[in-house]
All heavy atoms as a GROMACS GRO file, in nm:
protein
  552
    1MET      N    1  15.020  -3.358  -9.553
    1MET     CA    2  14.962  -3.461  -9.471
    1MET      C    3  14.991  -3.436  -9.322
    1MET      O    4  14.903  -3.454  -9.240
    1MET     CB    5  15.015  -3.597  -9.515
    1MET     CG    6  14.962  -3.713  -9.437
    1MET     SD    7  14.787  -3.730  -9.473
    1MET     CE    8  14.747  -3.866  -9.370
    2ARG      N    9  15.112  -3.395  -9.291
    2ARG     CA   10  15.149  -3.369  -9.152
    2ARG      C   11  15.069  -3.252  -9.094
    2ARG      O   12  15.032  -3.255  -8.978
    2ARG     CB   13  15.298  -3.338  -9.140
    2ARG     CG   14  15.385  -3.460  -9.149
    2ARG     CD   15  15.528  -3.420  -9.128
    2ARG     NE   16  15.591  -3.516  -9.042
    2ARG     CZ   17  15.714  -3.509  -9.000
    2ARG    NH1   18  15.786  -3.404  -9.032
    2ARG    NH2   19  15.764  -3.600  -8.923
    3LYS      N   20  15.044  -3.151  -9.178
    3LYS     CA   21  14.968  -3.035  -9.131
    3LYS      C   22  14.825  -3.076  -9.095
    3LYS      O   23  14.771  -3.031  -8.994
    3LYS     CB   24  14.966  -2.925  -9.237
    3LYS     CG   25  15.097  -2.852  -9.251
    3LYS     CD   26  15.086  -2.739  -9.350
    3LYS     CE   27  15.221  -2.668  -9.364
    3LYS     NZ   28  15.212  -2.557  -9.459
    4LYS      N   29  14.764  -3.160  -9.176
    4LYS     CA   30  14.628  -3.206  -9.148
    4LYS      C   31  14.624  -3.287  -9.019
    4LYS      O   32  14.534  -3.272  -8.938
    4LYS     CB   33  14.574  -3.289  -9.264
    4LYS     CG   34  14.540  -3.209  -9.386
    4LYS     CD   35  14.481  -3.297  -9.494
    4LYS     CE   36  14.450  -3.216  -9.618
    4LYS     NZ   37  14.394  -3.300  -9.725
    5LEU      N   38  14.722  -3.373  -9.002
    5LEU     CA   39  14.729  -3.456  -8.883
    5LEU      C   40  14.750  -3.368  -8.758
    5LEU      O   41  14.684  -3.387  -8.656
    5LEU     CB   42  14.840  -3.559  -8.894
    5LEU     CG   43  14.854  -3.658  -8.780
    5LEU    CD1   44  14.726  -3.737  -8.763
    5LEU    CD2   45  14.971  -3.750  -8.805
    6ALA      N   46  14.841  -3.272  -8.768
    6ALA     CA   47  14.868  -3.182  -8.656
    6ALA      C   48  14.745  -3.097  -8.623
    6ALA      O   49  14.712  -3.078  -8.506
    6ALA     CB   50  14.988  -3.093  -8.687
    7LEU      N   51  14.676  -3.049  -8.726
    7LEU     CA   52  14.556  -2.970  -8.705
    7LEU      C   53  14.446  -3.053  -8.640
    7LEU      O   54  14.380  -3.009  -8.546
    7LEU     CB   55  14.506  -2.912  -8.838
    7LEU     CG   56  14.382  -2.823  -8.830
    7LEU    CD1   57  14.407  -2.703  -8.741
    7LEU    CD2   58  14.339  -2.781  -8.969
    8SER      N   59  14.428  -3.174  -8.686
    8SER     CA   60  14.328  -3.264  -8.628
    8SER      C   61  14.360  -3.292  -8.481
    8SER      O   62  14.271  -3.290  -8.395
    8SER     CB   63  14.322  -3.397  -8.704
    8SER     OG   64  14.284  -3.375  -8.836
    9PHE      N   65  14.485  -3.318  -8.451
    9PHE     CA   66  14.526  -3.343  -8.314
    9PHE      C   67  14.500  -3.220  -8.226
    9PHE      O   68  14.448  -3.231  -8.115
    9PHE     CB   69  14.675  -3.381  -8.310
    9PHE     CG   70  14.727  -3.409  -8.173
    9PHE    CD1   71  14.692  -3.526  -8.108
    9PHE    CD2   72  14.810  -3.319  -8.109
    9PHE    CE1   73  14.739  -3.552  -7.980
    9PHE    CE2   74  14.858  -3.344  -7.982
    9PHE     CZ   75  14.822  -3.461  -7.917
   10PHE      N   76  14.534  -3.102  -8.275
   10PHE     CA   77  14.511  -2.978  -8.202
   10PHE      C   78  14.363  -2.956  -8.174
   10PHE      O   79  14.325  -2.918  -8.062
   10PHE     CB   80  14.569  -2.860  -8.281
   10PHE     CG   81  14.543  -2.727  -8.217
   10PHE    CD1   82  14.615  -2.688  -8.105
   10PHE    CD2   83  14.445  -2.642  -8.266
   10PHE    CE1   84  14.591  -2.566  -8.043
   10PHE    CE2   85  14.421  -2.521  -8.206
   10PHE     CZ   86  14.494  -2.483  -8.094
   11ILE      N   87  14.278  -2.982  -8.271
   11ILE     CA   88  14.134  -2.964  -8.253
   11ILE      C   89  14.080  -3.060  -8.148
   11ILE      O   90  14.002  -3.021  -8.062
   11ILE     CB   91  14.060  -2.980  -8.388
   11ILE    CG1   92  14.093  -2.862  -8.479
   11ILE    CG2   93  13.910  -2.994  -8.368
   11ILE    CD1   94  14.042  -2.875  -8.620
   12VAL      N   95  14.122  -3.184  -8.154
   12VAL     CA   96  14.076  -3.283  -8.056
   12VAL      C   97  14.119  -3.244  -7.915
   12VAL      O   98  14.040  -3.249  -7.821
   12VAL     CB   99  14.125  -3.425  -8.093
   12VAL    CG1  100  14.103  -3.522  -7.979
   12VAL    CG2  101  14.058  -3.473  -8.220
   13ILE      N  102  14.243  -3.204  -7.899
   13ILE     CA  103  14.293  -3.163  -7.768
   13ILE      C  104  14.218  -3.040  -7.717
   13ILE      O  105  14.180  -3.033  -7.599
   13ILE     CB  106  14.445  -3.135  -7.773
   13ILE    CG1  107  14.521  -3.263  -7.805
   13ILE    CG2  108  14.495  -3.073  -7.643
   13ILE    CD1  109  14.505  -3.373  -7.703
   14THR      N  110  14.194  -2.944  -7.802
   14THR     CA  111  14.123  -2.822  -7.764
   14THR      C  112  13.980  -2.853  -7.721
   14THR      O  113  13.934  -2.803  -7.618
   14THR     CB  114  14.123  -2.720  -7.879
   14THR    OG1  115  14.257  -2.693  -7.917
   14THR    CG2  116  14.053  -2.593  -7.839
   15LEU      N  117  13.911  -2.935  -7.796
   15LEU     CA  118  13.773  -2.967  -7.762
   15LEU      C  119  13.764  -3.050  -7.634
   15LEU      O  120  13.671  -3.035  -7.556
   15LEU     CB  121  13.706  -3.040  -7.879
   15LEU     CG  122  13.682  -2.955  -8.004
   15LEU    CD1  123  13.625  -3.041  -8.115
   15LEU    CD2  124  13.592  -2.837  -7.975
   16THR      N  125  13.860  -3.134  -7.612
   16THR     CA  126  13.862  -3.214  -7.490
   16THR      C  127  13.886  -3.125  -7.368
   16THR      O  128  13.825  -3.145  -7.263
   16THR     CB  129  13.971  -3.323  -7.498
   16THR    OG1  130  13.947  -3.403  -7.613
   16THR    CG2  131  13.970  -3.410  -7.376
   17ALA      N  132  13.971  -3.028  -7.382
   17ALA     CA  133  14.002  -2.938  -7.270
   17ALA      C  134  13.883  -2.847  -7.238
   17ALA      O  135  13.870  -2.801  -7.124
   17ALA     CB  136  14.124  -2.853  -7.304
   18CYS      N  137  13.796  -2.823  -7.332
   18CYS     CA  138  13.682  -2.735  -7.310
   18CYS      C  139  13.566  -2.805  -7.240
   18CYS      O  140  13.467  -2.741  -7.206
   18CYS     CB  141  13.632  -2.678  -7.443
   18CYS     SG  142  13.749  -2.564  -7.517
   19ASN      N  143  13.576  -2.932  -7.219
   19ASN     CA  144  13.469  -3.006  -7.153
   19ASN      C  145  13.466  -2.966  -7.005
   19ASN      O  146  13.555  -2.997  -6.929
   19ASN     CB  147  13.493  -3.156  -7.167
   19ASN     CG  148  13.378  -3.237  -7.113
   19ASN    OD1  149  13.278  -3.181  -7.070
   19ASN    ND2  150  13.392  -3.367  -7.114
   20THR      N  151  13.359  -2.897  -6.964
   20THR     CA  152  13.350  -2.848  -6.827
   20THR      C  153  13.241  -2.920  -6.749
   20THR      O  154  13.182  -2.863  -6.658
   20THR     CB  155  13.323  -2.696  -6.825
   20THR    OG1  156  13.201  -2.672  -6.894
   20THR    CG2  157  13.436  -2.619  -6.886
   21ASP      N  158  13.213  -3.042  -6.785
   21ASP     CA  159  13.113  -3.120  -6.712
   21ASP      C  160  13.164  -3.152  -6.573
   21ASP      O  161  13.259  -3.228  -6.558
   21ASP     CB  162  13.084  -3.250  -6.788
   21ASP     CG  163  12.941  -3.259  -6.832
   21ASP    OD1  164  12.865  -3.166  -6.804
   21ASP    OD2  165  12.907  -3.360  -6.894
   22GLU      N  166  13.104  -3.093  -6.473
   22GLU     CA  167  13.146  -3.116  -6.336
   22GLU      C  168  13.042  -3.202  -6.266
   22GLU      O  169  12.922  -3.180  -6.283
   22GLU     CB  170  13.161  -2.984  -6.261
   22GLU     CG  171  13.271  -2.897  -6.313
   22GLU     CD  172  13.281  -2.768  -6.236
   22GLU    OE1  173  13.185  -2.690  -6.241
   22GLU    OE2  174  13.384  -2.746  -6.172
   23PRO      N  175  13.087  -3.297  -6.187
   23PRO     CA  176  12.989  -3.380  -6.115
   23PRO      C  177  12.925  -3.301  -6.001
   23PRO      O  178  12.992  -3.226  -5.930
   23PRO     CB  179  13.074  -3.495  -6.061
   23PRO     CG  180  13.213  -3.444  -6.057
   23PRO     CD  181  13.224  -3.340  -6.165
   24PHE      N  182  12.795  -3.317  -5.986
   24PHE     CA  183  12.720  -3.250  -5.881
   24PHE      C  184  12.667  -3.353  -5.783
   24PHE      O  185  12.646  -3.468  -5.818
   24PHE     CB  186  12.603  -3.170  -5.940
   24PHE     CG  187  12.643  -3.037  -5.997
   24PHE    CD1  188  12.706  -3.028  -6.119
   24PHE    CD2  189  12.616  -2.921  -5.928
   24PHE    CE1  190  12.743  -2.906  -6.171
   24PHE    CE2  191  12.652  -2.797  -5.979
   24PHE     CZ  192  12.716  -2.789  -6.101
   25ALA      N  193  12.645  -3.310  -5.659
   25ALA     CA  194  12.590  -3.397  -5.555
   25ALA      C  195  12.467  -3.328  -5.495
   25ALA      O  196  12.463  -3.206  -5.481
   25ALA     CB  197  12.694  -3.423  -5.447
   26TYR      N  198  12.370  -3.408  -5.456
   26TYR     CA  199  12.249  -3.355  -5.392
   26TYR      C  200  12.287  -3.290  -5.260
   26TYR      O  201  12.363  -3.347  -5.182
   26TYR     CB  202  12.149  -3.469  -5.370
   26TYR     CG  203  12.031  -3.428  -5.286
   26TYR    CD1  204  11.929  -3.353  -5.340
   26TYR    CD2  205  12.024  -3.463  -5.152
   26TYR    CE1  206  11.820  -3.314  -5.262
   26TYR    CE2  207  11.917  -3.425  -5.073
   26TYR     CZ  208  11.815  -3.350  -5.129
   26TYR     OH  209  11.710  -3.311  -5.052
   27TRP      N  210  12.232  -3.172  -5.234
   27TRP     CA  211  12.258  -3.106  -5.105
   27TRP      C  212  12.133  -3.107  -5.018
   27TRP      O  213  12.132  -3.166  -4.911
   27TRP     CB  214  12.310  -2.964  -5.126
   27TRP     CG  215  12.324  -2.888  -4.999
   27TRP    CD1  216  12.257  -2.775  -4.962
   27TRP    CD2  217  12.407  -2.921  -4.887
   27TRP    NE1  218  12.294  -2.735  -4.836
   27TRP    CE2  219  12.386  -2.823  -4.788
   27TRP    CE3  220  12.497  -3.022  -4.861
   27TRP    CZ2  221  12.452  -2.825  -4.665
   27TRP    CZ3  222  12.563  -3.024  -4.739
   27TRP    CH2  223  12.540  -2.927  -4.644
   28THR      N  224  12.027  -3.041  -5.059
   28THR     CA  225  11.905  -3.033  -4.978
   28THR      C  226  11.790  -2.983  -5.064
   28THR      O  227  11.809  -2.949  -5.180
   28THR     CB  228  11.926  -2.938  -4.858
   28THR    OG1  229  11.812  -2.945  -4.773
   28THR    CG2  230  11.948  -2.795  -4.901
   29GLU      N  231  11.672  -2.976  -5.004
   29GLU     CA  232  11.559  -2.917  -5.074
   29GLU      C  233  11.580  -2.767  -5.084
   29GLU      O  234  11.647  -2.706  -5.002
   29GLU     CB  235  11.429  -2.945  -4.998
   29GLU     CG  236  11.389  -3.090  -4.999
   29GLU     CD  237  11.259  -3.115  -4.925
   29GLU    OE1  238  11.194  -3.019  -4.878
   29GLU    OE2  239  11.222  -3.232  -4.914
   30ARG      N  240  11.522  -2.708  -5.186
   30ARG     CA  241  11.540  -2.565  -5.211
   30ARG      C  242  11.466  -2.483  -5.106
   30ARG      O  243  11.347  -2.500  -5.083
   30ARG     CB  244  11.486  -2.529  -5.349
   30ARG     CG  245  11.508  -2.385  -5.385
   30ARG     CD  246  11.434  -2.348  -5.513
   30ARG     NE  247  11.465  -2.215  -5.555
   30ARG     CZ  248  11.416  -2.104  -5.500
   30ARG    NH1  249  11.332  -2.112  -5.400
   30ARG    NH2  250  11.450  -1.986  -5.545
   31THR      N  251  11.540  -2.394  -5.040
   31THR     CA  252  11.481  -2.294  -4.951
   31THR      C  253  11.552  -2.162  -4.978
   31THR      O  254  11.667  -2.160  -5.022
   31THR     CB  255  11.498  -2.330  -4.801
   31THR    OG1  256  11.638  -2.332  -4.770
   31THR    CG2  257  11.435  -2.464  -4.768
   32ASP      N  258  11.482  -2.054  -4.952
   32ASP     CA  259  11.542  -1.922  -4.975
   32ASP      C  260  11.664  -1.901  -4.887
   32ASP      O  261  11.763  -1.840  -4.928
   32ASP     CB  262  11.439  -1.811  -4.950
   32ASP     CG  263  11.328  -1.812  -5.054
   32ASP    OD1  264  11.353  -1.861  -5.167
   32ASP    OD2  265  11.218  -1.764  -5.024
   33ASN      N  266  11.660  -1.954  -4.765
   33ASN     CA  267  11.773  -1.940  -4.672
   33ASN      C  268  11.898  -2.009  -4.728
   33ASN      O  269  12.008  -1.952  -4.725
   33ASN     CB  270  11.734  -1.999  -4.536
   33ASN     CG  271  11.840  -1.977  -4.432
   33ASN    OD1  272  11.913  -1.878  -4.436
   33ASN    ND2  273  11.851  -2.071  -4.339
   34GLN      N  274  11.883  -2.132  -4.778
   34GLN     CA  275  11.997  -2.204  -4.834
   34GLN      C  276  12.053  -2.134  -4.958
   34GLN      O  277  12.175  -2.123  -4.974
   34GLN     CB  278  11.958  -2.349  -4.868
   34GLN     CG  279  11.935  -2.436  -4.748
   34GLN     CD  280  12.063  -2.462  -4.671
   34GLN    OE1  281  12.171  -2.467  -4.726
   34GLN    NE2  282  12.048  -2.479  -4.541
   35ILE      N  283  11.965  -2.085  -5.043
   35ILE     CA  284  12.008  -2.014  -5.164
   35ILE      C  285  12.088  -1.889  -5.125
   35ILE      O  286  12.193  -1.861  -5.182
   35ILE     CB  287  11.887  -1.975  -5.252
   35ILE    CG1  288  11.812  -2.100  -5.300
   35ILE    CG2  289  11.929  -1.888  -5.369
   35ILE    CD1  290  11.892  -2.192  -5.389
   36GLN      N  291  12.039  -1.816  -5.027
   36GLN     CA  292  12.107  -1.695  -4.982
   36GLN      C  293  12.247  -1.728  -4.929
   36GLN      O  294  12.344  -1.660  -4.961
   36GLN     CB  295  12.025  -1.624  -4.875
   36GLN     CG  296  12.087  -1.495  -4.826
   36GLN     CD  297  12.005  -1.429  -4.717
   36GLN    OE1  298  11.902  -1.482  -4.674
   36GLN    NE2  299  12.049  -1.313  -4.672
   37ARG      N  300  12.258  -1.831  -4.848
   37ARG     CA  301  12.387  -1.870  -4.792
   37ARG      C  302  12.484  -1.913  -4.901
   37ARG      O  303  12.603  -1.877  -4.897
   37ARG     CB  304  12.370  -1.984  -4.692
   37ARG     CG  305  12.307  -1.942  -4.563
   37ARG     CD  306  12.294  -2.061  -4.472
   37ARG     NE  307  12.246  -2.024  -4.341
   37ARG     CZ  308  12.248  -2.104  -4.237
   37ARG    NH1  309  12.294  -2.227  -4.249
   37ARG    NH2  310  12.203  -2.063  -4.122
   38LEU      N  311  12.437  -1.991  -4.997
   38LEU     CA  312  12.524  -2.034  -5.107
   38LEU      C  313  12.571  -1.915  -5.189
   38LEU      O  314  12.689  -1.907  -5.227
   38LEU     CB  315  12.452  -2.136  -5.196
   38LEU     CG  316  12.426  -2.273  -5.134
   38LEU    CD1  317  12.330  -2.353  -5.222
   38LEU    CD2  318  12.556  -2.348  -5.115
   39ASP      N  319  12.480  -1.822  -5.217
   39ASP     CA  320  12.516  -1.703  -5.294
   39ASP      C  321  12.619  -1.618  -5.219
   39ASP      O  322  12.716  -1.570  -5.279
   39ASP     CB  323  12.392  -1.619  -5.326
   39ASP     CG  324  12.304  -1.683  -5.432
   39ASP    OD1  325  12.354  -1.769  -5.508
   39ASP    OD2  326  12.185  -1.648  -5.438
   40GLU      N  327  12.600  -1.600  -5.090
   40GLU     CA  328  12.693  -1.520  -5.011
   40GLU      C  329  12.831  -1.584  -5.004
   40GLU      O  330  12.932  -1.514  -4.998
   40GLU     CB  331  12.638  -1.498  -4.870
   40GLU     CG  332  12.522  -1.402  -4.864
   40GLU     CD  333  12.457  -1.393  -4.726
   40GLU    OE1  334  12.500  -1.466  -4.634
   40GLU    OE2  335  12.363  -1.314  -4.712
   41ALA      N  336  12.836  -1.717  -5.006
   41ALA     CA  337  12.963  -1.788  -5.000
   41ALA      C  338  13.027  -1.803  -5.138
   41ALA      O  339  13.140  -1.848  -5.150
   41ALA     CB  340  12.944  -1.926  -4.938
   42GLY      N  341  12.955  -1.764  -5.242
   42GLY     CA  342  13.009  -1.774  -5.378
   42GLY      C  343  13.021  -1.917  -5.428
   42GLY      O  344  13.110  -1.948  -5.507
   43ILE      N  345  12.931  -2.003  -5.385
   43ILE     CA  346  12.935  -2.144  -5.424
   43ILE      C  347  12.839  -2.166  -5.540
   43ILE      O  348  12.722  -2.125  -5.535
   43ILE     CB  349  12.896  -2.233  -5.304
   43ILE    CG1  350  12.997  -2.214  -5.192
   43ILE    CG2  351  12.886  -2.379  -5.345
   43ILE    CD1  352  12.958  -2.278  -5.060
   44LYS      N  353  12.888  -2.233  -5.643
   44LYS     CA  354  12.804  -2.265  -5.759
   44LYS      C  355  12.710  -2.379  -5.723
   44LYS      O  356  12.749  -2.474  -5.656
   44LYS     CB  357  12.889  -2.304  -5.879
   44LYS     CG  358  12.968  -2.190  -5.937
   44LYS     CD  359  13.038  -2.234  -6.062
   44LYS     CE  360  13.119  -2.121  -6.120
   44LYS     NZ  361  13.189  -2.162  -6.243
   45TYR      N  362  12.586  -2.368  -5.771
   45TYR     CA  363  12.488  -2.471  -5.746
   45TYR      C  364  12.389  -2.475  -5.862
   45TYR      O  365  12.386  -2.386  -5.946
   45TYR     CB  366  12.414  -2.446  -5.614
   45TYR     CG  367  12.339  -2.314  -5.611
   45TYR    CD1  368  12.208  -2.306  -5.654
   45TYR    CD2  369  12.401  -2.198  -5.568
   45TYR    CE1  370  12.140  -2.186  -5.654
   45TYR    CE2  371  12.335  -2.078  -5.566
   45TYR     CZ  372  12.203  -2.072  -5.609
   45TYR     OH  373  12.136  -1.953  -5.609
   46GLU      N  374  12.309  -2.581  -5.865
   46GLU     CA  375  12.202  -2.595  -5.962
   46GLU      C  376  12.075  -2.631  -5.887
   46GLU      O  377  12.080  -2.698  -5.785
   46GLU     CB  378  12.232  -2.707  -6.063
   46GLU     CG  379  12.344  -2.676  -6.159
   46GLU     CD  380  12.365  -2.788  -6.260
   46GLU    OE1  381  12.294  -2.892  -6.252
   46GLU    OE2  382  12.452  -2.772  -6.345
   47ILE      N  383  11.962  -2.586  -5.940
   47ILE     CA  384  11.832  -2.624  -5.886
   47ILE      C  385  11.774  -2.727  -5.983
   47ILE      O  386  11.758  -2.699  -6.101
   47ILE     CB  387  11.737  -2.503  -5.875
   47ILE    CG1  388  11.799  -2.390  -5.794
   47ILE    CG2  389  11.602  -2.548  -5.819
   47ILE    CD1  390  11.817  -2.419  -5.649
   48ARG      N  391  11.747  -2.845  -5.931
   48ARG     CA  392  11.690  -2.953  -6.013
   48ARG      C  393  11.565  -3.005  -5.944
   48ARG      O  394  11.574  -3.062  -5.836
   48ARG     CB  395  11.789  -3.068  -6.031
   48ARG     CG  396  11.917  -3.030  -6.100
   48ARG     CD  397  12.005  -3.152  -6.111
   48ARG     NE  398  12.138  -3.118  -6.160
   48ARG     CZ  399  12.240  -3.203  -6.161
   48ARG    NH1  400  12.225  -3.326  -6.115
   48ARG    NH2  401  12.357  -3.166  -6.207
   49GLU      N  402  11.450  -2.983  -6.006
   49GLU     CA  403  11.322  -3.032  -5.955
   49GLU      C  404  11.300  -2.996  -5.808
   49GLU      O  405  11.259  -3.078  -5.727
   49GLU     CB  406  11.312  -3.183  -5.976
   49GLU     CG  407  11.319  -3.223  -6.122
   49GLU     CD  408  11.316  -3.374  -6.142
   49GLU    OE1  409  11.289  -3.448  -6.045
   49GLU    OE2  410  11.344  -3.417  -6.255
   50GLY      N  411  11.334  -2.873  -5.772
   50GLY     CA  412  11.311  -2.826  -5.636
   50GLY      C  413  11.418  -2.864  -5.536
   50GLY      O  414  11.404  -2.839  -5.417
   51ASP      N  415  11.526  -2.924  -5.582
   51ASP     CA  416  11.636  -2.964  -5.494
   51ASP      C  417  11.761  -2.885  -5.532
   51ASP      O  418  11.779  -2.847  -5.647
   51ASP     CB  419  11.667  -3.113  -5.507
   51ASP     CG  420  11.552  -3.201  -5.462
   51ASP    OD1  421  11.480  -3.159  -5.369
   51ASP    OD2  422  11.535  -3.311  -5.517
   52ILE      N  423  11.849  -2.864  -5.434
   52ILE     CA  424  11.975  -2.794  -5.458
   52ILE      C  425  12.085  -2.898  -5.478
   52ILE      O  426  12.101  -2.989  -5.396
   52ILE     CB  427  12.012  -2.702  -5.341
   52ILE    CG1  428  11.903  -2.596  -5.321
   52ILE    CG2  429  12.148  -2.636  -5.365
   52ILE    CD1  430  11.924  -2.511  -5.198
   53TRP      N  431  12.159  -2.883  -5.586
   53TRP     CA  432  12.274  -2.968  -5.618
   53TRP      C  433  12.397  -2.881  -5.622
   53TRP      O  434  12.397  -2.773  -5.683
   53TRP     CB  435  12.253  -3.036  -5.753
   53TRP     CG  436  12.144  -3.139  -5.750
   53TRP    CD1  437  12.010  -3.117  -5.745
   53TRP    CD2  438  12.161  -3.280  -5.752
   53TRP    NE1  439  11.942  -3.235  -5.743
   53TRP    CE2  440  12.032  -3.337  -5.748
   53TRP    CE3  441  12.272  -3.364  -5.757
   53TRP    CZ2  442  12.013  -3.475  -5.748
   53TRP    CZ3  443  12.251  -3.500  -5.758
   53TRP    CH2  444  12.124  -3.555  -5.753
   54VAL      N  445  12.504  -2.923  -5.554
   54VAL     CA  446  12.630  -2.847  -5.551
   54VAL      C  447  12.740  -2.931  -5.615
   54VAL      O  448  12.729  -3.054  -5.623
   54VAL     CB  449  12.670  -2.808  -5.407
   54VAL    CG1  450  12.568  -2.712  -5.348
   54VAL    CG2  451  12.686  -2.929  -5.320
   55ARG      N  452  12.846  -2.861  -5.658
   55ARG     CA  453  12.959  -2.934  -5.716
   55ARG      C  454  13.023  -3.021  -5.609
   55ARG      O  455  13.036  -2.979  -5.494
   55ARG     CB  456  13.062  -2.837  -5.774
   55ARG     CG  457  13.009  -2.757  -5.890
   55ARG     CD  458  13.112  -2.668  -5.950
   55ARG     NE  459  13.168  -2.579  -5.848
   55ARG     CZ  460  13.257  -2.485  -5.874
   55ARG    NH1  461  13.303  -2.468  -5.995
   55ARG    NH2  462  13.301  -2.407  -5.779
   56LYS      N  463  13.063  -3.141  -5.647
   56LYS     CA  464  13.123  -3.232  -5.550
   56LYS      C  465  13.249  -3.174  -5.487
   56LYS      O  466  13.275  -3.193  -5.370
   56LYS     CB  467  13.155  -3.367  -5.616
   56LYS     CG  468  13.034  -3.452  -5.634
   56LYS     CD  469  13.070  -3.591  -5.680
   56LYS     CE  470  12.946  -3.677  -5.690
   56LYS     NZ  471  12.977  -3.815  -5.727
   57LYS      N  472  13.325  -3.098  -5.565
   57LYS     CA  473  13.449  -3.043  -5.511
   57LYS      C  474  13.423  -2.932  -5.408
   57LYS      O  475  13.511  -2.894  -5.334
   57LYS     CB  476  13.540  -2.993  -5.622
   57LYS     CG  477  13.493  -2.869  -5.695
   57LYS     CD  478  13.592  -2.828  -5.801
   57LYS     CE  479  13.558  -2.695  -5.863
   57LYS     NZ  480  13.657  -2.654  -5.960
   58ASP      N  481  13.299  -2.881  -5.402
   58ASP     CA  482  13.265  -2.776  -5.307
   58ASP      C  483  13.191  -2.827  -5.183
   58ASP      O  484  13.147  -2.748  -5.100
   58ASP     CB  485  13.177  -2.670  -5.375
   58ASP     CG  486  13.251  -2.588  -5.478
   58ASP    OD1  487  13.375  -2.579  -5.467
   58ASP    OD2  488  13.186  -2.532  -5.568
   59LEU      N  489  13.176  -2.957  -5.169
   59LEU     CA  490  13.096  -3.011  -5.059
   59LEU      C  491  13.147  -2.968  -4.921
   59LEU      O  492  13.068  -2.934  -4.834
   59LEU     CB  493  13.089  -3.164  -5.067
   59LEU     CG  494  12.982  -3.219  -5.161
   59LEU    CD1  495  12.991  -3.370  -5.169
   59LEU    CD2  496  12.843  -3.176  -5.118
   60LYS      N  497  13.277  -2.968  -4.900
   60LYS     CA  498  13.330  -2.928  -4.770
   60LYS      C  499  13.298  -2.781  -4.741
   60LYS      O  500  13.262  -2.744  -4.629
   60LYS     CB  501  13.482  -2.950  -4.763
   60LYS     CG  502  13.519  -3.096  -4.752
   60LYS     CD  503  13.668  -3.112  -4.738
   60LYS     CE  504  13.704  -3.259  -4.730
   60LYS     NZ  505  13.849  -3.281  -4.719
   61LYS      N  506  13.310  -2.698  -4.843
   61LYS     CA  507  13.279  -2.556  -4.829
   61LYS      C  508  13.130  -2.536  -4.797
   61LYS      O  509  13.094  -2.456  -4.713
   61LYS     CB  510  13.315  -2.486  -4.960
   61LYS     CG  511  13.359  -2.345  -4.943
   61LYS     CD  512  13.437  -2.286  -5.056
   61LYS     CE  513  13.387  -2.252  -5.185
   61LYS     NZ  514  13.454  -2.169  -5.274
   62VAL      N  515  13.046  -2.615  -4.864
   62VAL     CA  516  12.902  -2.605  -4.841
   62VAL      C  517  12.868  -2.646  -4.698
   62VAL      O  518  12.789  -2.581  -4.630
   62VAL     CB  519  12.826  -2.694  -4.942
   62VAL    CG1  520  12.680  -2.702  -4.907
   62VAL    CG2  521  12.844  -2.640  -5.083
   63MET      N  522  12.929  -2.754  -4.651
   63MET     CA  523  12.902  -2.799  -4.515
   63MET      C  524  12.947  -2.697  -4.412
   63MET      O  525  12.882  -2.679  -4.309
   63MET     CB  526  12.970  -2.934  -4.490
   63MET     CG  527  12.899  -3.048  -4.557
   63MET     SD  528  12.969  -3.205  -4.507
   63MET     CE  529  13.032  -3.263  -4.661
   64ALA      N  530  13.054  -2.629  -4.440
   64ALA     CA  531  13.105  -2.528  -4.346
   64ALA      C  532  13.017  -2.406  -4.339
   64ALA      O  533  12.995  -2.350  -4.231
   64ALA     CB  534  13.246  -2.487  -4.386
   65CYS      N  535  12.962  -2.364  -4.450
   65CYS     CA  536  12.884  -2.238  -4.449
   65CYS      C  537  12.734  -2.259  -4.434
   65CYS      O  538  12.666  -2.171  -4.387
   65CYS     CB  539  12.912  -2.158  -4.575
   65CYS     SG  540  12.814  -2.207  -4.717
   66CYS      N  541  12.684  -2.372  -4.475
   66CYS     CA  542  12.539  -2.385  -4.489
   66CYS      C  543  12.476  -2.492  -4.402
   66CYS      O  544  12.362  -2.528  -4.421
   66CYS     CB  545  12.507  -2.414  -4.635
   66CYS     SG  546  12.570  -2.289  -4.747
   67SER      N  547  12.549  -2.546  -4.309
   67SER     CA  548  12.490  -2.650  -4.221
   67SER      C  549  12.425  -2.588  -4.100
   67SER      O  550  12.455  -2.484  -4.055
   67SER     CB  551  12.599  -2.746  -4.174
   67SER     OG  552  12.646  -2.819  -4.283
   0.00000   0.00000   0.00000
């Protein structure tokens, strides 16, 4: 019984730690210039419906390189 409980606990902890959902914030409309700057700075971003979204934790970095 203890082994099953320990295994269940381990699985739950492992799956919770693998959750990599990061909050994103709207940055600007998609342009080739902005994409190039983000790529050169190594900043992760997503394109959603023609808009650029960056990770919230990278906002300061984005403002420094891409403004």
